[in-house]
C-alpha positions as CSV (number, residue, x, y, z in Angstrom):
1,M,-56.6,1.3,54.1
2,R,-56.6,-2.5,54.3
3,V,-56.4,-4.6,57.5
4,T,-56.5,-8.4,57.7
5,L,-57.4,-10.0,61.0
6,P,-56.9,-13.8,61.4
7,H,-59.5,-15.8,63.3
8,N,-60.2,-19.4,64.4
9,L,-64.0,-19.1,64.3
10,S,-66.5,-20.5,61.9
11,K,-67.7,-18.1,59.3
12,E,-71.2,-18.4,60.9
13,E,-69.8,-17.2,64.3
14,V,-68.0,-14.3,62.6
15,R,-71.2,-13.3,60.8
16,R,-73.2,-13.5,64.1
17,R,-70.7,-11.3,65.9
18,M,-70.6,-8.8,63.0
19,H,-74.4,-8.5,62.9
20,K,-74.6,-8.2,66.6
21,H,-72.1,-5.4,66.9
22,A,-72.4,-3.5,63.5
23,D,-74.4,-0.7,65.2
24,E,-71.4,0.1,67.4
25,I,-69.3,1.3,64.4
26,G,-70.8,4.8,64.7
27,G,-69.4,5.0,68.2
28,F,-66.0,5.8,66.8
29,F,-67.3,9.2,65.5
30,P,-68.0,12.2,67.7
31,A,-71.8,12.6,68.3
32,G,-73.5,14.3,65.4
33,L,-70.4,14.4,63.1
34,A,-70.8,11.1,61.3
35,K,-73.6,9.1,59.8
36,V,-72.6,5.4,59.4
37,T,-74.6,3.0,57.3
38,T,-74.1,-0.7,56.8
39,G,-75.5,-3.2,54.4
40,W,-75.0,-6.9,53.6
41,P,-74.9,-7.5,49.9
42,N,-74.2,-11.2,50.7
43,E,-73.6,-13.2,53.8
44,D,-69.8,-12.8,53.7
45,R,-69.7,-9.1,52.9
46,M,-70.7,-6.0,55.0
47,N,-70.5,-2.7,53.2
48,I,-69.9,0.4,55.3
49,T,-70.3,4.1,54.4
50,A,-69.4,6.9,56.9
51,E,-70.4,10.4,56.1
52,V,-68.0,12.8,57.9
53,M,-67.7,16.6,57.3
54,G,-69.3,16.2,53.9
55,Q,-66.9,13.4,52.9
56,S,-68.2,9.9,52.1
57,I,-65.9,7.2,53.3
58,P,-66.8,3.9,51.7
59,G,-65.5,0.5,53.0
60,G,-66.3,-3.0,53.5
61,V,-65.6,-6.2,55.5
62,E,-65.1,-9.6,53.9
63,I,-65.5,-12.7,56.0
64,R,-63.2,-15.5,54.9
65,D,-62.5,-18.9,56.4
66,A,-59.4,-17.9,58.3
67,D,-59.4,-14.2,58.4
68,V,-61.5,-11.0,58.0
69,V,-60.4,-8.2,55.6
70,I,-61.4,-4.7,56.4
71,E,-61.0,-2.0,53.7
72,M,-61.8,1.7,53.8
73,D,-61.2,4.3,51.1
74,L,-59.9,7.1,53.2
75,P,-60.0,10.5,51.4
76,L,-56.8,12.5,51.4
77,L,-58.2,14.7,54.2
78,F,-58.2,11.7,56.6
79,A,-55.0,10.0,55.3
80,V,-53.0,11.2,58.3
81,M,-55.2,9.0,60.5
82,K,-54.3,5.8,58.7
83,G,-51.8,4.5,61.2
84,P,-53.8,5.1,64.3
85,L,-57.0,3.9,62.6
86,E,-55.3,0.6,61.5
87,A,-54.1,0.1,65.1
88,A,-57.6,0.6,66.5
89,V,-59.1,-1.7,63.9
90,K,-56.6,-4.4,64.8
91,K,-57.2,-4.0,68.5
92,E,-61.0,-3.9,68.4
93,G,-61.3,-6.4,65.6
94,G,-59.1,-8.8,67.6
95,R,-61.5,-8.4,70.5
96,L,-64.5,-9.1,68.3
97,L,-62.9,-12.2,66.9
98,A,-61.5,-13.6,70.1
99,P,-62.1,-17.3,70.7
100,C,-65.2,-18.4,72.5
101,H,-63.4,-18.8,75.8
102,A,-62.5,-15.1,75.7
103,P,-65.5,-13.5,73.9
104,Y,-65.8,-9.9,72.9
105,N,-67.9,-8.4,75.6
106,G,-69.8,-5.9,73.5
107,A,-68.9,-3.1,75.8
108,G,-68.2,-0.9,72.8
109,F,-65.2,0.3,71.0
110,S,-62.7,2.9,72.2
111,A,-60.4,5.1,70.2
112,P,-56.7,4.9,71.0
113,W,-55.1,8.0,72.6
114,P,-53.9,9.7,69.4
115,L,-57.3,9.5,67.8
116,A,-59.1,10.5,71.0
117,Q,-57.4,13.9,70.7
118,L,-58.5,14.5,67.1
119,P,-61.7,16.4,66.3
120,I,-62.8,13.5,64.0
121,Q,-62.4,9.9,65.1
122,I,-62.6,7.4,62.3
123,V,-61.6,4.4,64.3
124,C,-64.2,1.7,64.3
125,V,-64.2,0.7,60.7
126,I,-64.7,-2.9,61.7
127,N,-65.4,-3.8,58.2
128,I,-64.5,-7.2,59.3
129,G,-64.6,-8.4,55.8
130,H,-63.9,-11.4,53.8
131,Q,-62.0,-14.0,55.7
């Protein structure tokens, strides 16, 4: 899965917001069903790995000058969630990257209705990657 989100922020501001809210990624998974780890191999890349039901789901966010690219390697088991997941990433990523006059409020992410009904929610893959 690949989602590109445009922004009008400096890369520094995108990095700041990503660092501040990276711990909220796990909020898209039901309690106890996923372990999410993040790492920054360089200042413009955040790696994400989610462990769900024995499946490792790798991904990343690349911060670029005008956009952020979010990628996740969804296993076949989770492929049916691609559409709703992309929609959620666009919605929540857009909030995170909103201009300074309408900042992301950090209230947390929420799964859209179709995902809220699924036993596994892989929604907040805000691998707001390389723009």
